[in-house]
N, C-alpha and C positions, 0 to 999 in steps of 0.2 A: 785242363785239367778237369778230369773227369768225373764228375758229383755224381754220386749214386742215387739211382730212383727207388721209390718203395711203390706197389703197387696197392692199390685203395681195393676196399670191397668188389668196387664195381668194376674192377679190371682196369682201372685209370691209372696212369705211372703218373707220380708227382717226385718231383726232385726233392732229397733230402736235406739238402741245404738251401737256403734262399735269401733274400733281402726285408728283413723288416722298415715298416716307414712311418711309424707313429715319429713325427717332427713336429709336435705344434709349433715351436719358435725355430722352427729352421725352413719356412715355408719354400725361400728362395732357392734352397739348394737342394730339394727334392729331386727335381728332372734332373738335373747334373749328377746324384748319387745315382738315380736310375741307371743312365747313360752308363757310366763306370761300371757298375753291376753288369751289366748286359755284356761291357765290351772286356769283361775280365773272365765271361762265362755263369754267371748265374744265371737263373732262367726262371726260378721261381720268386714271384712280385707279390709281397701281402700288404696288401692296402685296406681301407676303411673309410665308409663316409663321414664319419665321426674325425677322421685326421684332417678334411679339411683342404687336402692336395691332390684328390684324384684326377685334375685336369692336366696338373703336373705329371703325374705318374703317367698318364696317354699321352702328353707330348714328349716325353723321354722314349717310351715304347717306339712312339712314331719314328721319332729323330735316330732312334739307336738302329735301324735296318734288319732288324731281325727280325725274322720270318713269324708270323702269329703262332704255326704250328709249332714251334721251338718252346714255346713260352708257358708257362703255369701262371695265372693273375687270378688271386684272392681278392675279393670281396667282403664289406660284413654288414649287415643293416644294423642301424643302430636302436636303442632303447627309447627312443622319441618317434620310431617308424615302425613299432612293432604293431601287429594286425593283419589281418588280412589284405585288404586293399591298398594298405598304406604300404607294407612291406613291398607289392608289386610295385609302385610308384617310385618307391626308394632302390630298388632295383634296376627300375629303368634310367632314373638321374645318373646311377654309381657306371650304368653301360657306357649312357652320353658322356658323361664325365671325361669317362678314359677314353673314350673314343673307339670301341670294339664292337664286336656283334653279341659277342657270349664271353661266360664266365669260364672260366674251369672248376673253379670253388665260390660259393655263397656261403656263408655262416650267419648264426645267428649272435650276435656280438655278445650279448650279457642275455642271463638266463632272466629277464624280468617277470616279476610275480606275474602280472596279468598278459594277455594277449600270446602265451608263450603257443599253445597249441594251435593257434590261428596264423599264428608267425611259419611257424612249419608247416602248416599245410599249405602257406604261398609259395615255401621253399620246393614243397613236392612239384608243387604246379609247372615252377618253372625250372625245375628237372625235366619234367614230364613233355615240355615245351621245347624241350633241347637249347634252351637258352643260356642253362649251365651247366658244366660236363660234370660234375658231383656238388653236392651239399653236403653240411655240417654242422656242427654248434662250437661255442667259444665259450671259455668260462663255466663249461658243465662238468660239475661233480656227478658221483653216482646216484645221489637222489632225482637229482633235476633228468640224467639219462632215464632213470625207471621209471620217473613219468612220462616221459616223451614216446618211451615202448610203449607205452599201454595204446596212445591214439595215432601212433606212426606208419605209414603202410613202406616207407623206403628207412631203413638204417641209415645213421650216420655214415657218412664216407670218413669224416675227419672229425676230432675232438683238439682245439686249441685251446690251453690254458698255460698260465706259467709255469716253467720249470726251471728250477736250479738247484744244486744240493741244498741251498740253504732255503728252498719251499718245494722239497721234495715229498710227495705224498706215495709213495709204493703202490697205496693199494687202488687209488683212484689209477695208475698208469696200468695195475693188471686188471680192472673191471673194464677197461678200455679194449685190451689185447684181448681177453675172453668175448668178447663180444665184436671182435676184427674189424674194431675202430683206430684208424690210425691216429696217434696222439703226434701232435704241433706243439711243440714249447717255445714258446715265448719269452722276451728278457732273459735270455741265458745268461748273458752279462752281467745283470742286474744291477744295469747302469754304470757298473764301474765302482759301487758302492763295497763292494767286498775285495777290490784288488790289492792290499795291504795284507787281508788273511793269511796267519801264518800257514795253515796247511794246503791252500791254495798254491803259496808260492814255493813252499818245498817240493808238491808234486810237479810243478809246471817245470821247476827247476831241473828233473829228474828226468822228463821227456826233453830238456832243449828247448821248453814252448814260454810263450807267456801266461799269466792265467787265466787272460780271456781266450786263446786257444785250447786252454783246457776246460773250460767250461762249455765251449763250442761241441768239444769231443766227448766231454759225458753225456751229453744230449744224444750224440748220434750213436753212441754205447748202448744205449738205452734203448736204441729203435725208434724213436722219436723223431721227427721235421723239424728242423729248427731255424729259424727267421732273426738272427743278431742283427740288430740295428747300427748303422753307422750313414754317416752322409761325405763321409773321410775316404776318398780311391783306398790310398795305402791303407785305411784300416778295415774297407772291405776286403782286399785283398789279403789281410792278416788271418781275418776271420775265415777265408777260406784254405789258407794253408794250414789243413789239421787232417790231411788222409795217408800219411806218411809215419802216423805211429798208432798205438795202440793201449787203452789203459789198462794197464793189470787189473783181476781181479779185487785181489787187494786193495789199491789205489782206489778202485770203484766205492768198495765199501768203506773208507775211508772218508770220499768225497762224501758219501749218502749220507754220514755220521754228521755232516754240519749242520741239518737242520735249525732253522730256530726260526721258521715262518717270517720271516724277512720277504718282503713282495713291494714291488712296483706297482701295481694294480691292487683293485679290491680286492678282498676273499668272495670267492665264488660260496661261500658256505654261509656268508650274511644273505643269499639270495635266496 
C-alpha cells in the first residue's frame, strides 16, 4: 500500500497517515503494535515522552528491521520539561529511550503559559544541530502561533492538534495553511465515542466503509496528516484501507457540520 506524502515547509517529506501511540493502559502492547504497523506499511510513528512507552517503541523499531531512512519518528516535550535546558535534556532522554540518533519531528506538546519562548529556542537549537529534521508544535491555536511568530527564527513545520468533525475549527486549519504549517490531526476516531452517530453511519455506508475509516478519510481530504491510534493489527490495517474512495464535497460539508466540541484532550483555548 502506497501512503501519500506531504512536503513540509523545510522540504522534508512526511507520510500523511501514521500510527498514534497514546496508550497509557496498554503499555505491554505498544511494541507489538509498532511491529504490526511497520509490517503493514506504516512509516510514521507518533510518540511522546509523557506516553511512557518510548523504550517499547524503540524496541519495536529495531526489531522490525525497517531501515531508519524509511521511518518518520516524532516525539514531544511534555509541559513539566519545558524551558531551554530542561527541553534539551528531555530530548536527549527521548532519543536514548527510542534508541535513535535523530528524530524526524520534535514538538512542544502543549502551549504551557510559561517557558513557551525558551522551549521553542531549544527546539531551534536541536534543529540547527541536525538532531531533528523538523520541529513544530502541538495543540497550538492561532493566538499561540501569533505569539511564537514574534520571537521564532524558524517557522514550525507541523502543528498537531485534535481534528475530527466534532471538534473541527476551520479557521484554525486555514490559519496554519496560510502560514505553510502542516496540520497533523490526532484522535480522528474520537476514541469510538461517535461510532453510533447517525450521519456518520449513513455516509460511511454510502461508501461501503465503517465510521472509523470515514473519519480517517475526512482528515486526509482536509489535507491533514492523521495518526489514528490502535494496538490491534486488524484495526491498524482497517484504518489504512482508506485510499480507494473520496468523500464528495456535499458529504464533507455534512460531516463538517457535526461540530459539538467533543474532545478527547484539553481545549487549547484554555491555555
